[in-house]
NUGU-928478 format. One line per 4 residues: their letters; for each residue z, x, y of N, C-alpha, C. Coordinates in nm, 3 decimals. Atoms other than C-alpha are relative to their C-alpha. Layout:
REM residues N
a) Z:X:Y:Z:X:Y:Z:X:Y; ...
REM end
This chain:
REM residues 269
xxxx) -0.053:0.101:-0.089:-1.085:0.188:0.495:-0.098:-0.025:0.114; 0.079:0.032:-0.117:-1.257:0.010:0.776:0.093:-0.037:0.113; -0.085:0.028:-0.113:-1.116:-0.020:1.122:-0.028:-0.135:0.059; 0.014:0.130:-0.062:-1.087:-0.318:1.352:-0.098:0.002:0.116
xxxx) 0.096:-0.009:-0.109:-1.347:-0.196:1.598:-0.139:0.022:-0.057; 0.136:-0.026:0.042:-1.720:-0.205:1.565:-0.054:-0.107:-0.092; 0.067:0.101:0.080:-1.972:-0.407:1.368:0.051:0.004:-0.143; -0.040:0.010:0.140:-1.861:-0.533:1.029:0.143:0.046:-0.026
xxxx) -0.136:-0.049:0.016:-1.503:-0.425:1.095:0.088:-0.106:-0.063; -0.094:0.090:0.066:-1.214:-0.579:0.903:0.139:0.020:0.059; -0.139:-0.006:-0.042:-0.871:-0.664:1.037:0.088:0.010:-0.124; -0.096:-0.003:0.110:-0.578:-0.579:0.814:0.060:-0.138:-0.019
xxxx) -0.056:0.136:0.002:-0.421:-0.914:0.903:-0.057:-0.076:0.118; 0.052:0.086:-0.106:-0.572:-1.199:1.101:0.049:-0.142:-0.025; -0.057:0.134:0.014:-0.386:-1.526:1.157:-0.033:-0.083:0.123; 0.029:0.092:-0.109:-0.478:-1.829:1.368:0.064:-0.135:-0.031
xxxx) -0.067:0.127:0.020:-0.259:-2.134:1.404:0.077:-0.006:-0.132; -0.062:-0.009:0.131:-0.073:-2.018:1.095:0.141:-0.059:0.001; -0.135:0.047:0.027:0.231:-2.206:0.967:0.037:0.041:-0.141; -0.046:-0.042:0.132:0.435:-2.072:0.677:0.129:-0.073:-0.033
xxxx) -0.119:0.073:0.040:0.704:-2.240:0.475:0.005:-0.018:-0.150; -0.023:0.024:0.141:0.807:-2.382:0.141:-0.038:-0.143:-0.036; 0.036:0.131:0.053:0.657:-2.670:-0.056:-0.061:-0.091:0.108; 0.069:0.076:-0.103:0.444:-2.775:0.238:0.080:-0.026:0.125
xxxx) -0.084:0.022:-0.117:0.733:-2.779:0.484:0.007:0.130:0.081; 0.005:-0.124:-0.077:0.689:-2.526:0.767:0.138:0.051:0.040; -0.118:-0.069:-0.053:0.959:-2.274:0.850:-0.028:0.049:0.141; 0.043:-0.044:-0.132:0.766:-2.133:1.144:-0.151:-0.021:0.008
xxxx) 0.143:0.024:-0.017:0.424:-2.219:1.285:-0.050:0.057:0.131; 0.060:-0.047:-0.124:0.187:-2.140:1.568:-0.014:0.150:0.007; 0.011:-0.146:0.003:0.137:-1.780:1.456:-0.145:0.040:0.020; 0.133:-0.052:-0.030:-0.167:-1.615:1.612:0.014:0.151:0.020
xxxx) -0.010:-0.145:-0.017:-0.207:-1.241:1.564:-0.112:0.070:-0.075; 0.093:-0.089:0.068:-0.436:-0.959:1.460:0.067:0.137:-0.011; -0.056:-0.132:0.025:-0.320:-0.635:1.304:-0.112:0.090:-0.050; 0.105:-0.092:0.039:-0.565:-0.346:1.286:0.051:0.101:-0.101
xxxx) -0.034:-0.112:0.086:-0.568:-0.082:1.016:0.039:0.119:0.088; -0.048:-0.112:-0.078:-0.382:0.225:1.135:0.097:-0.037:0.111; -0.098:0.043:-0.099:-0.135:0.020:1.341:0.118:-0.064:-0.072; -0.121:0.057:0.059:0.210:-0.129:1.286:0.041:-0.127:0.072
xxxx) -0.053:0.126:-0.053:0.364:-0.472:1.334:0.142:-0.014:-0.048; -0.138:0.026:0.037:0.738:-0.539:1.340:0.030:-0.148:0.019; -0.047:0.137:-0.008:0.866:-0.888:1.262:0.149:0.004:0.027; -0.138:-0.010:-0.045:1.197:-0.940:1.437:0.062:-0.139:0.003
xxxx) -0.070:0.128:-0.004:1.449:-1.219:1.389:0.121:0.002:-0.090; -0.118:0.013:0.083:1.768:-1.334:1.225:-0.040:-0.049:-0.139; 0.024:0.063:0.130:1.801:-1.450:0.866:-0.035:-0.147:0.021; 0.044:0.138:-0.014:1.619:-1.779:0.829:-0.100:-0.024:0.110
xxxx) 0.093:0.015:-0.112:1.386:-1.711:1.121:-0.145:-0.015:-0.045; 0.137:0.011:0.051:1.076:-1.703:0.898:-0.064:0.133:-0.033; 0.059:-0.132:0.024:1.025:-1.326:0.860:-0.042:0.017:-0.145; 0.030:-0.021:0.142:1.046:-1.309:0.481:-0.106:-0.098:-0.050
xxxx) 0.099:0.100:0.041:0.846:-1.629:0.440:-0.139:0.043:0.044; 0.130:-0.047:-0.048:0.566:-1.486:0.652:-0.048:0.118:-0.084; 0.042:-0.115:0.081:0.564:-1.160:0.454:-0.046:-0.044:-0.138; 0.039:0.049:0.132:0.552:-1.345:0.122:-0.136:-0.071:0.005
xxxx) 0.130:0.066:-0.016:0.260:-1.547:0.254:-0.111:0.103:0.018; 0.099:-0.106:-0.021:0.079:-1.230:0.365:-0.047:0.060:-0.131; 0.036:-0.066:0.126:0.088:-1.089:0.012:-0.042:-0.100:-0.107; 0.052:0.099:0.094:-0.013:-1.415:-0.154:0.100:-0.057:-0.096
xxxx) -0.102:0.055:0.089:0.319:-1.507:-0.315:0.027:-0.148:0.025; -0.006:0.143:-0.028:0.314:-1.847:-0.145:-0.110:-0.033:0.098; 0.116:0.036:-0.082:0.036:-2.038:0.027:0.039:-0.034:0.143; -0.026:0.047:-0.137:0.010:-2.101:0.401:0.019:-0.151:0.001
xxxx) -0.019:0.145:-0.017:0.128:-2.445:0.511:-0.113:-0.058:0.083; 0.108:0.046:-0.088:-0.136:-2.474:0.782:-0.063:0.121:0.067; 0.068:-0.106:-0.072:-0.385:-2.269:0.981:-0.074:0.094:-0.093; 0.078:-0.096:0.078:-0.582:-1.968:0.864:0.069:0.135:-0.003
xxxx) -0.055:-0.133:0.018:-0.476:-1.631:0.730:-0.095:0.081:-0.087; 0.085:-0.091:0.076:-0.695:-1.343:0.617:0.065:0.138:-0.002; -0.054:-0.135:0.018:-0.579:-1.009:0.480:-0.112:0.087:-0.052; 0.112:-0.088:0.034:-0.838:-0.731:0.470:-0.129:-0.080:-0.020
xxxx) 0.123:0.078:0.000:-1.105:-0.991:0.532:-0.008:-0.109:-0.104; 0.002:0.102:0.104:-1.013:-1.219:0.242:0.130:-0.076:-0.007; -0.122:0.079:0.017:-0.752:-1.461:0.120:0.116:0.089:-0.042; -0.116:-0.078:0.043:-0.399:-1.326:0.076:0.009:0.005:-0.153
xxxx) -0.014:-0.016:0.144:-0.344:-1.188:-0.272:-0.128:0.033:-0.073; 0.129:-0.025:0.066:-0.714:-1.128:-0.342:-0.027:0.149:-0.020; 0.023:-0.145:0.013:-0.690:-0.749:-0.308:0.131:0.070:-0.030; -0.132:-0.055:0.030:-0.367:-0.650:-0.486:0.006:0.152:-0.002
xxxx) 0.000:-0.146:0.003:-0.471:-0.286:-0.522:0.004:0.059:0.140; 0.005:-0.051:-0.137:-0.498:-0.258:-0.144:0.121:-0.040:0.083; -0.118:0.048:-0.071:-0.168:-0.423:-0.048:0.124:0.034:-0.081; -0.126:-0.034:0.066:0.178:-0.287:-0.135:0.113:-0.076:0.068
xxxx) -0.106:0.085:-0.052:0.486:-0.504:-0.096:0.136:0.046:-0.050; -0.139:-0.027:0.035:0.856:-0.419:-0.091:0.083:-0.115:0.054; -0.082:0.113:-0.041:1.072:-0.732:-0.086:0.145:0.040:0.018; -0.142:-0.027:-0.017:1.440:-0.763:-0.012:0.074:0.008:-0.132
xxxx) -0.069:0.007:0.128:1.531:-0.831:-0.373:-0.089:0.060:-0.108; 0.075:-0.070:0.102:1.426:-0.619:-0.668:0.053:-0.038:-0.139; -0.045:0.032:0.136:1.437:-0.689:-1.042:0.102:0.102:-0.049; -0.105:-0.088:0.051:1.750:-0.547:-1.202:0.005:0.000:-0.153
xxxx) -0.018:0.013:0.144:1.733:-0.670:-1.561:-0.114:0.054:-0.082; 0.106:-0.060:0.079:1.474:-0.432:-1.700:0.042:0.009:-0.147; -0.030:-0.008:0.143:1.453:-0.447:-2.080:0.023:0.145:-0.040; -0.014:-0.142:0.032:1.410:-0.070:-2.098:0.073:0.071:0.114
xxxx) -0.071:-0.076:-0.104:1.626:0.184:-1.913:-0.097:0.088:0.078; 0.102:-0.072:-0.074:1.364:0.287:-1.660:0.059:0.107:0.090; -0.036:-0.106:-0.093:1.388:0.611:-1.468:-0.059:-0.031:0.137; 0.055:0.016:-0.134:1.323:0.633:-1.095:-0.150:0.026:0.000
xxxx) 0.143:-0.034:0.004:0.986:0.798:-1.169:-0.081:-0.110:-0.066; 0.071:0.109:0.066:0.890:0.510:-1.400:-0.023:-0.116:0.097; 0.012:0.109:-0.097:0.957:0.257:-1.125:-0.105:0.033:0.104; 0.099:-0.040:-0.099:0.752:0.454:-0.874:-0.141:-0.006:-0.061
xxxx) 0.130:0.002:0.067:0.468:0.483:-1.128:-0.057:-0.141:-0.007; 0.050:0.137:0.000:0.445:0.103:-1.128:-0.088:-0.028:0.122; 0.084:0.016:-0.118:0.291:0.139:-0.784:-0.147:0.030:-0.027; 0.137:-0.033:0.034:-0.023:0.268:-0.958:-0.066:-0.107:-0.089
xxxx) 0.052:0.097:0.095:-0.062:-0.035:-1.191:-0.118:-0.079:0.056; 0.106:0.083:-0.058:-0.275:-0.238:-0.949:-0.132:0.075:0.009; 0.122:-0.081:-0.010:-0.523:0.051:-0.923:-0.067:0.019:-0.137; 0.060:-0.033:0.129:-0.568:0.125:-1.292:0.018:-0.108:-0.106
xxxx) -0.027:0.105:0.097:-0.441:-0.192:-1.463:0.119:0.034:-0.087; -0.121:-0.020:0.080:-0.137:-0.240:-1.684:-0.025:0.087:-0.123; 0.030:-0.071:0.123:-0.314:-0.092:-1.987:-0.073:0.132:0.024; 0.070:-0.124:-0.030:-0.490:0.192:-1.807:0.090:0.121:-0.016
xxxx) -0.078:-0.122:0.019:-0.376:0.542:-1.894:0.015:0.073:0.134; -0.018:-0.074:-0.125:-0.221:0.731:-1.601:-0.069:0.136:-0.006; 0.067:-0.129:-0.008:-0.421:1.034:-1.491:0.083:0.100:0.078; -0.071:-0.104:-0.074:-0.320:1.359:-1.326:0.022:-0.041:0.144
xxxx) -0.015:0.044:-0.139:-0.384:1.207:-0.987:0.113:-0.099:0.017; -0.111:0.095:-0.006:-0.140:0.924:-1.063:0.133:0.074:0.002; -0.124:-0.077:0.006:0.131:1.171:-1.155:0.028:0.074:0.129; -0.016:-0.072:-0.127:0.071:1.371:-0.839:0.049:-0.095:0.110
xxxx) -0.039:0.096:-0.102:0.103:1.059:-0.624:0.144:-0.047:-0.020; -0.137:0.041:0.029:0.425:0.955:-0.796:0.098:0.109:0.044; -0.088:-0.109:-0.040:0.582:1.297:-0.747:0.004:0.016:0.152; 0.006:-0.011:-0.146:0.466:1.310:-0.386:0.081:-0.109:0.067
xxxx) -0.073:0.112:-0.059:0.608:0.965:-0.311:0.150:0.019:-0.012; -0.142:-0.026:0.018:0.946:1.055:-0.458:0.048:0.111:0.094; -0.036:-0.111:-0.088:0.950:1.381:-0.262:0.007:-0.045:0.144; 0.003:0.046:-0.139:0.858:1.210:0.064:0.122:-0.084:0.034
xxxx) -0.119:0.082:-0.023:1.151:0.971:0.023:0.129:0.074:-0.034; -0.118:-0.078:0.028:1.390:1.254:-0.064:0.065:-0.033:-0.132; -0.053:0.043:0.129:1.427:1.135:-0.423:-0.053:0.082:-0.117; 0.060:-0.079:0.108:1.245:1.407:-0.621:0.105:0.051:-0.098
xxxx) -0.104:-0.054:0.087:1.572:1.546:-0.755:0.060:-0.104:-0.093; -0.052:0.108:0.084:1.654:1.206:-0.906:-0.112:-0.071:-0.075; 0.116:0.063:0.065:1.312:1.139:-1.061:0.032:-0.047:-0.141; -0.031:0.034:0.139:1.457:1.132:-1.414:0.128:-0.081:-0.015
xxxx) -0.123:0.077:0.007:1.771:0.938:-1.326:-0.031:-0.146:-0.032; 0.019:0.143:0.025:1.797:0.586:-1.473:0.022:-0.079:0.129; -0.009:0.075:-0.125:1.742:0.336:-1.193:0.138:-0.064:0.015; -0.127:0.073:-0.009:2.061:0.147:-1.277:0.118:0.090:0.039
xxxx) -0.110:-0.091:-0.037:2.271:0.460:-1.211:-0.004:0.037:0.147; 0.014:-0.038:-0.140:2.148:0.496:-0.853:0.074:-0.099:0.090; -0.062:0.087:-0.099:2.323:0.358:-0.548:-0.103:-0.097:0.057; 0.091:0.097:-0.059:2.177:0.063:-0.360:-0.099:0.065:0.094
xxxx) 0.090:-0.068:-0.093:2.035:0.289:-0.090:-0.102:0.087:-0.071; 0.093:-0.082:0.078:1.883:0.525:-0.346:-0.105:-0.087:-0.069; 0.096:0.090:0.061:1.724:0.234:-0.529:-0.102:-0.050:0.103; 0.092:0.045:-0.104:1.578:0.110:-0.201:-0.105:0.108:0.029
xxxx) 0.094:-0.108:-0.025:1.420:0.452:-0.145:-0.101:0.012:-0.114; 0.092:-0.002:0.115:1.271:0.438:-0.496:-0.106:-0.109:0.015; 0.097:0.108:-0.013:1.108:0.102:-0.427:-0.097:0.024:0.117; 0.093:-0.039:-0.107:0.966:0.227:-0.097:-0.097:0.106:-0.053
xxxx) 0.087:-0.102:0.060:0.832:0.530:-0.289:-0.105:-0.066:-0.089; 0.097:0.073:0.082:0.666:0.285:-0.530:-0.115:-0.051:0.086; 0.104:0.047:-0.090:0.479:0.133:-0.235:-0.086:0.116:0.051; 0.076:-0.116:-0.047:0.379:0.479:-0.110:-0.097:0.048:-0.107
xxxx) 0.086:-0.046:0.109:0.240:0.572:-0.452:-0.124:-0.085:-0.016; 0.116:0.089:0.012:0.006:0.274:-0.433:-0.116:0.044:0.087; 0.105:-0.042:-0.093:-0.189:0.440:-0.149:-0.075:-0.122:0.053; 0.057:0.128:-0.042:-0.246:0.089:-0.016:-0.052:0.007:0.143
xxxx) 0.051:0.012:-0.136:-0.437:-0.009:0.295:0.095:-0.080:0.089; -0.098:0.079:-0.074:-0.161:-0.252:0.397:0.134:0.012:-0.070; -0.136:-0.005:0.052:0.212:-0.191:0.348:0.079:-0.114:0.064; -0.078:0.115:-0.046:0.430:-0.502:0.374:0.143:0.021:-0.049
xxxx) -0.135:-0.043:0.034:0.802:-0.418:0.384:0.103:-0.092:0.063; -0.101:0.094:-0.048:1.089:-0.665:0.411:0.135:0.071:0.009; -0.126:-0.071:-0.027:1.393:-0.496:0.568:0.009:0.130:-0.081; 0.001:-0.121:0.084:1.303:-0.156:0.417:0.115:0.094:0.028
xxxx) -0.111:-0.089:-0.032:1.592:0.017:0.594:0.134:-0.053:-0.050; -0.124:0.059:0.048:1.849:-0.212:0.430:0.070:0.094:-0.099; -0.079:-0.085:0.090:2.124:-0.007:0.265:-0.018:0.148:0.019; 0.024:-0.142:-0.022:1.999:0.324:0.402:0.095:0.056:0.106
xxxx) -0.082:-0.066:-0.101:2.222:0.568:0.586:-0.090:0.053:0.111; 0.084:-0.045:-0.111:2.105:0.712:0.921:-0.101:0.107:-0.037; 0.094:-0.105:0.040:1.949:1.018:0.759:-0.118:-0.058:-0.076; 0.107:0.062:0.078:1.752:0.808:0.510:-0.087:-0.089:0.087
xxxx) 0.080:0.081:-0.093:1.645:0.574:0.790:-0.100:0.087:0.075; 0.091:-0.092:-0.066:1.499:0.873:0.969:-0.115:0.041:-0.089; 0.105:-0.033:0.097:1.309:0.973:0.656:-0.098:-0.116:-0.011; 0.087:0.118:0.012:1.177:0.618:0.622:-0.092:-0.013:0.119
xxxx) 0.082:0.016:-0.119:1.055:0.603:0.980:-0.110:0.106:0.007; 0.103:-0.105:0.000:0.874:0.937:0.948:-0.110:-0.032:-0.103; 0.097:0.032:0.105:0.709:0.827:0.625:-0.091:-0.115:0.042; 0.082:0.113:-0.042:0.592:0.496:0.771:-0.096:0.041:0.112
xxxx) 0.091:-0.050:-0.102:0.448:0.679:1.069:-0.113:0.081:-0.065; 0.105:-0.072:0.073:0.260:0.906:0.827:-0.099:-0.096:-0.064; 0.089:0.100:0.059:0.122:0.599:0.651:-0.091:-0.062:0.105; 0.081:0.054:-0.109:0.006:0.455:0.981:-0.106:0.101:0.042
xxxx) 0.096:-0.105:-0.037:-0.157:0.788:1.069:-0.107:0.017:-0.108; 0.097:-0.007:0.110:-0.326:0.784:0.727:-0.107:-0.108:0.013; 0.094:0.109:-0.019:-0.497:0.463:0.835:0.044:-0.131:-0.056; -0.052:0.124:0.054:-0.280:0.202:0.669:0.061:-0.085:0.111
xxxx) -0.076:0.091:-0.086:-0.147:-0.104:0.848:0.139:-0.014:-0.060; -0.138:0.008:0.046:0.232:-0.122:0.826:0.066:-0.121:0.065; -0.065:0.122:-0.048:0.404:-0.461:0.857:0.141:-0.002:-0.055; -0.139:-0.004:0.043:0.784:-0.458:0.848:0.079:-0.112:0.064
xxxx) -0.099:0.092:-0.056:1.061:-0.712:0.895:0.125:0.081:0.030; -0.116:-0.078:-0.041:1.365:-0.583:1.078:0.090:-0.082:0.091; -0.093:0.052:-0.100:1.676:-0.680:1.271:0.018:0.098:0.115; -0.027:-0.110:-0.092:1.665:-0.353:1.464:-0.102:0.000:0.114
xxxx) 0.087:0.004:-0.117:1.524:-0.383:1.815:-0.068:0.135:0.022; 0.059:-0.133:-0.021:1.467:-0.006:1.827:-0.121:0.020:-0.090; 0.116:-0.009:0.088:1.234:-0.030:1.527:-0.116:-0.083:0.056; 0.104:0.085:-0.057:1.046:-0.312:1.697:-0.068:0.068:0.118
xxxx) 0.056:-0.067:-0.117:1.002:-0.110:2.015:-0.092:0.115:-0.041; 0.081:-0.112:0.046:0.854:0.177:1.812:-0.131:-0.044:-0.064; 0.122:0.049:0.064:0.585:-0.045:1.655:-0.110:-0.021:0.103; 0.113:0.029:-0.090:0.240:-0.111:1.798:0.005:-0.143:0.052
xxxx) -0.017:0.139:-0.039:0.309:-0.485:1.803:0.134:-0.049:-0.052; -0.123:0.065:0.045:0.622:-0.697:1.776:-0.021:-0.151:0.001; 0.003:0.146:0.010:0.648:-1.059:1.664:0.144:-0.046:-0.014; -0.138:0.047:-0.001:0.981:-1.218:1.754:0.003:-0.144:-0.046
xxxx) -0.006:0.131:0.062:1.074:-1.521:1.546:0.141:-0.057:0.007; -0.128:0.071:0.004:1.350:-1.782:1.569:-0.028:-0.142:-0.048; 0.047:0.130:0.046:1.207:-2.063:1.359:-0.121:-0.046:0.077; 0.122:0.018:-0.079:0.919:-2.044:1.604:-0.038:0.136:0.054
xxxx) 0.042:-0.125:-0.062:0.721:-1.773:1.776:0.060:0.009:0.139; -0.061:-0.022:-0.131:0.931:-1.646:2.064:-0.093:0.084:0.087; 0.090:-0.089:-0.073:0.693:-1.365:2.165:-0.078:0.083:-0.099; 0.081:-0.089:0.084:0.415:-1.152:2.020:-0.087:0.085:0.091
xxxx) 0.084:-0.090:-0.077:0.229:-0.851:2.150:0.058:0.140:0.001; -0.056:-0.134:-0.012:0.289:-0.488:2.246:0.147:-0.010:0.039; -0.144:0.010:-0.029:0.666:-0.421:2.262:0.033:-0.004:0.149; -0.029:0.000:-0.143:0.653:-0.353:2.635:-0.013:-0.140:0.060
xxxx) 0.019:0.136:-0.048:0.538:-0.714:2.679:0.084:-0.102:-0.077; -0.065:0.101:0.084:0.705:-0.893:2.388:0.151:0.017:-0.008; -0.143:-0.025:0.020:1.047:-0.727:2.357:0.069:0.007:0.136; -0.069:0.009:-0.129:1.198:-0.843:2.685:0.143:-0.046:-0.023
xxxx) -0.137:0.048:0.010:1.560:-0.920:2.753:0.005:-0.149:-0.028; 0.002:0.145:0.019:1.476:-1.288:2.771:-0.040:-0.036:-0.142; 0.046:0.030:0.135:1.288:-1.284:2.440:0.106:0.035:-0.104; -0.106:-0.039:0.093:1.570:-1.098:2.263:0.114:-0.100:0.005
xxxx) -0.105:0.100:-0.013:1.820:-1.348:2.401:-0.037:-0.126:-0.078; 0.044:0.118:0.074:1.613:-1.634:2.258:-0.001:0.024:-0.150; 0.012:-0.032:0.143:1.568:-1.457:1.924:0.135:0.015:-0.066; -0.127:-0.034:0.061:1.922:-1.336:1.861:0.123:-0.061:0.069
xxxx) -0.118:0.035:-0.078:2.143:-1.484:2.130:0.066:0.125:0.055; -0.049:-0.129:-0.047:2.179:-1.123:2.243:-0.081:0.044:0.120; 0.074:-0.057:-0.112:2.072:-0.920:2.542:-0.027:0.147:-0.028; 0.033:-0.142:0.012:1.912:-0.578:2.571:0.068:0.080:0.109
xxxx) -0.049:-0.097:-0.097:2.078:-0.286:2.740:-0.052:0.135:-0.045; 0.049:-0.133:0.035:2.007:0.086:2.731:0.116:0.086:-0.048; -0.098:-0.094:0.053:2.213:0.308:2.504:-0.023:0.138:0.062; 0.046:-0.119:-0.067:2.019:0.605:2.636:-0.130:-0.038:0.071
xxxx) 0.127:0.034:-0.065:1.716:0.609:2.867:-0.111:-0.014:-0.103; 0.110:0.024:0.092:1.432:0.453:2.672:0.041:-0.037:-0.140; -0.049:0.039:0.134:1.654:0.362:2.373:0.072:-0.133:0.014; -0.061:0.131:-0.019:1.717:-0.014:2.385:0.096:-0.035:-0.113
xxxx) -0.098:0.044:0.098:2.011:-0.173:2.206:0.034:-0.145:0.030; -0.039:0.139:-0.017:2.087:-0.540:2.150:0.151:-0.012:-0.011; -0.145:0.017:0.001:2.444:-0.640:2.231:0.034:-0.145:0.026; -0.051:0.133:-0.027:2.646:-0.959:2.238:0.021:-0.014:0.150
xxxx) -0.013:0.011:-0.146:2.626:-1.089:2.598:0.145:-0.008:0.045; -0.141:0.004:-0.037:3.003:-1.145:2.593:0.066:0.135:-0.003; -0.055:-0.136:0.008:3.052:-0.773:2.527:-0.097:0.100:0.060; 0.099:-0.090:-0.061:2.773:-0.626:2.740:0.066:0.076:0.114
xxxx) -0.059:-0.088:-0.101:2.911:-0.334:2.936:-0.102:0.104:0.041; 0.089:-0.105:-0.046:2.752:-0.050:3.124:-0.008:0.113:-0.101; 0.019:-0.109:0.095:2.619:0.254:2.936:0.116:0.098:-0.006; -0.110:-0.094:0.000:2.919:0.458:3.041:0.131:-0.061:-0.048
xxxx) -0.121:0.068:0.043:3.174:0.199:2.930:0.031:0.035:-0.145; -0.033:-0.036:0.139:3.363:0.303:2.614:-0.020:-0.114:-0.097; 0.022:0.111:0.091:3.315:-0.048:2.476:-0.149:-0.029:-0.019; 0.144:0.020:0.013:2.936:-0.023:2.513:-0.044:0.030:-0.143
x) 0.044:-0.022:0.139:2.771:-0.061:2.170:-0.130:-0.067:-0.028
REM end
């Protein structure tokens, strides 16, 4: 991997005047950002705000509407072995009854090709990814027998097995219980420490505050930058129609302004 500092460095993601959308019609535009390898970016917004559309554009599943976008120094989709993507919706109608381990092994396809024989290193990465997501004990379970949250952990493990330079995750905590969410956050921090860029879409303000950068969307760019600058009460109000309060010192929580009470109030949530 190459970092974002120094001569000949490559940004994980670099966008200037970017507009993303469908069939040439923008959903959100005016996106200017740079994401370095070894850092994280949280996309924050409601459904329909443009988060998923931006992620799909980052991985090359749909073209930009306007502006420029480079991923690892090239056009989106040009380096599939270096970018791992977990979307919100996963294929369910597999012809064969795939096991959890089989699904995770698909994360190695971009590295060795569909017809390449898996090596010992591939198997080690698959087992490690399942273990890191707390799914090793269900490696041989048919995917269709797993709960929604367990399936989500399998698909995140698939992305981990890819050993990608850029992880692009659309609502990865969806369907996860609090314990599994904690596992996910630790794993994503490990990936960032490994040197990967981690780009996630989320509704959770606390996840945004924990990232290196936050991009708040509401059909337009509300704010972008370090969370201390971007995730303000005013920006959250514009993004969600909500306000920020403190559940605990340093732990922000978005609440409906009509139900915003003090931290000690029993109705505080």
